[in-house]
N, C-alpha and C positions, 0 to 999 in steps of 0.2 A: 579477532581484532577488538581491542578495547581502547576507546578514546579516553584520554587522561586530562586534556585541557582544550580549551578553544578560545580564540579571540578574533575580533574583526579588525583587519588592518585598515589604515586610513583610506585606501582606495576601494573598500568594501569587500575585499577578498577575505574569505573565511579560512583561518588557519587552525587546524586541529592536530594536536600531538596524539600519537597512539602507541600502543605496544602490541606486538604480534609474538606471543610467547614472551621471550626475554629480549626481543629485538625492538628497539625504539624506532619511531618513524614520524614523519610529518606529512599531512595532507593539506593541500591548498585548493579551494574550489571558488570559482567566480560566482558572483551574485546571480548570474543567469542560470546556474545549475539547480535543478529541482527534479522531483520524481516525474514530472510531466515533460521536462526538457533536459534529459541527461546529456552530459557533455563528454567529448573524447578525453583520454588520459595520456599524459606524458610522464614517464618514469624518469626522475632526475637522479642520475648517478653521481654520488659525491666522490671527491678525492679522498685518499686514505689518510685523512687528517682529523676525523671526528666531526660530527654534525655541528658541535658547538663552534669550532673554528670556521667551518664552511657556511654557517647560517647566513651571514650577510650576502654572500654570492648566491646561495640557493634561493633565498626569499626574493632577491631581485629577479632571478630567472622565473620564479613562480608568478610574480606579479606581472611580468611581461607576458607570460603565457596566458594568464587569466584574462588580460585585456584582449587577447585573441580568441577567448572562449574555450580555453582548455583547463581541465583540472590537472594538477601535478602532485607527485608524491615522491618521497625519498625515504630510505631506511639506512640505519647505521651499519657500516661494514663490519664484518667479523674482526674482533680484536681491537676495534677503534672506540673512541668515546668512553662511555661507562661500561662497555661490554668487557667480559673477562679477557685478561691479557693473553697473548698468543706468543710465547717466548721464541719459538723457532722462526716465526715470520718476523718478529721484531729484530732478531739477530740478523736475518737476511736483509732487512731494510737498512740496518746499521752498516752492514758490509757494503751495500749498494751506495749508501751516502758517502762512505769513506772513499770508495773508488772514484766517484764523481768529483769529490772535493780535491782528490789527489791528481786529477786529470788522467786517470788510468782508464783503460778499456774495461767496461763492466762485463764480466764473464757470463756466458750462458747459464752456468751453474747458479750464480747469484740471482740472476733474473728469474730463473725457474723456481728457486727456493722461495722467493718473495711473492711472485705473481700467481703461480699455478695453484697453491693451496687457497689463496684468496678467491680465485675464480671458482674452484671446485666447491667451496662452501657458500659463497655469496649468491651464485646463480640459483640454486634451489630455494634460497631464502627469498630472492626476488620473485620467484614463481609463486611461492606461498603468499607473499604480499599481494601479488596480482590477483590471485584467487579471492582474497578478502576485499580488495578494492573494487573489483568488478561486481561483487555482490551488493554494493551500495546502490540504492535506486537512483541517485543523482549522477552516477557515472555509467556511461553506456558504451564506451569504446567508440572507434577503434583505439589502439594503443601504440604509442611511440616510445622510444628510449633515447635519452639525451645525456651526453657528457660522461663524466666519471672515468673510471679506469677502462681504457679502450678494450682490454682483453675480456673484461666482463661483458661489455657491449657486444663483442664478437660472439662469445659463447651464447648469450641470450638470443642474438639474431639467428643462430643456428638451431637452437633447441626449443625456442618458445614461439609457436605459430601465431599467438595472439598479438605479437609485436609486428607491425606491418611496415614500419619505417624507423630509421635510426639516424640521429645526429651524433657523430663520434668526434672526440677531441684527441688528436694524435699528440698527446703530451706525456706519455708514460712508456717505459720499456716493455717490450713485447717478447714473450717466449717463442722459440722457434715452432713449438707445437701449435701455437695460435695461428701462425701463418697458414698451416694446413687447414685449420678450421675455417679460416677466412675464405678459402676457395669454395666453401659450401654455403656462404652467405648469398642470398638471392634478393633480399628486400631492398628497396631504394635507400641509398646512403648519402648523407651530407657530412663530409669530413673536413674538420677545421685543423689547420696546421700553422703554428707560429714558427716562422722560418728561422728565427734566432733563439729558439727555446734551449736554454742552457741545460735543462735536465732531460733532453730527448735526443735520440739518435735520428737525425733528419732522414738519412738514407733508409733506415729501417722503416720509418713512417711512410716513405714513398713506396718502398717495396711492399708494405702491407696493403696500401691502397691498390697497387697493381694486382695483388693476389685476390682481392675481393671478387667473387663471382657474380655480383649484381650487374644486371644490364643497365640500370640507372644508378650511377654513382658520380658524385662531383667532389673535387678537392678544392678547398678555399684556403689559400696560403697568404698570410699577411706578415709583413716585417715586424720584428719585435720579439721580446722574450715571453716566457710562460704566462705571465700575468698581464701582458700588454695587448690582450685581445681587443680590437677596436669595437666601438659600440655598434657600428653598422653590421658587424658579423652576426650579432644577435638578431638583428632585423632579418638577415638572409636566412638564418635558421628558422625563425618564426614563419617565414613565407614557405619554407620547405615543408614544415609540419602542417600548415594550412592546406597545402596542395594534397597531402597524402592522408590526412586524418579527417578532413571535412568534405 
């Protein structure tokens, strides 16, 4: 991991951009973090739009988490932002968008072609990033995962034992194979669902929640579209991570 820039935000949060090989990322740490008082870490999953477009929402989540005593970090997804283009996945995303805009049922083939390659590549990258982040003296764990592409969160919850709790956003299409993986998830889950999300299959989101094998899981459904998440929903997620990471 190589830090490429740093700045202190108005609330005292330290923001550092880094690269991990050719993968860009951002780390936010609260002023309380130090070698003598390391803090827990939350991995912030971005939407597949690029960190540049996602930055305002990500930094808001990071500042909220820092106020609760957490470090947060994110990395650019494969094929997004300034990373090399991924033609096959871009074509699948275009096919998915056309189907949604036409009001058609999105086929399993389109969902698989878009989501599964992203999961297969992104999850090992997240694990490499986690190795590097936990080597920093100011970060001591435990680790949570929050938001982003829900299928990536499901896979990480299954394969990464250092993640002890996850807050997931049911706002993306889910391949059928991920439903089977969900049955193997056992960590505590806090799942957010926007009831009128125009880009999400509500019934599939409910079925996925039902499939999770976790003994502790809660579903928080609010009226409104994809970007209409109420402010208090963030407060509930913060309380969830405080219970499980502190």
